[in-house]
N, C-alpha and C positions, 0 to 999 in steps of 0.2 A: 584345327586347334584355334582357340580364341583366347585373347589376352583377358585375364580377369580384372585388370586395371582399367584399360581403355576400350575393351571389346573389339579391338582390331583383329583381323585374321592375317596380318602381315607379319608372320612369325618365321624367323630363320632358325632352322633346327640343326643339331649336331655340331655346335661350336665347341671346340676343344678348350678346356680350362688350362691355363698355364701360369706360371709364376715368372714375371719379367726378370730377365737377367740371370736366371738360374736354370740349370739343366734338369732339375728334378721335377717329376710329375706331381701335380696337386690332386689329391683324391683320398679315398678311404685306404687305410693301411691294413695289410694282412701278412701273416707269416706263411712262408713256403719253404720247406726243406731247411729250416733253421736260419732263414734269411728274411728280413722284412722287405716287402714289396708294396707298391702303391698302384691302385687301379686308376687308369686314366678317367677323369671325370669330364662330362660334356654338359652343355646347357642349351635350352631353347630360349630365344630372345625376341621380344616384340620390337620390331624395327621402328614403330611409331612412337612409343613412349619410353622404351629402354627397360621395361620390366623383364626380369628373368623369370620365365614361366616355370621351369623345373631344372633340377640337376639330376644326372643319372650316369651310370656306367654301362658299357656295352659288353662286358664279359660275364662269365659265370659268377653267381653269387654264393655258391656253396664253398666258401673259403673260411680260414681261421682268422676272422676279423679281429684286429687289435682294438680293445675298448678302453684302454687306459692311456691317458695323455702322458707325454714325456718319454715313451718307449721309442728307442731309435733302432 
């Protein structure tokens, strides 16, 4: 993998995304058995310039994704 910003190949992969000081996961929200859940999100980061190369999840994508903001 190569950074689109600085063209470095010094990329750290699989870094978990978290919200500081909060126990909740940051990521896409979905509904599962009448409960709202969040898929853990990860990123790949260029260690030379700090560019985040991509965000992604490591779980199945065939979920009932919540598309409207403000739903808890």
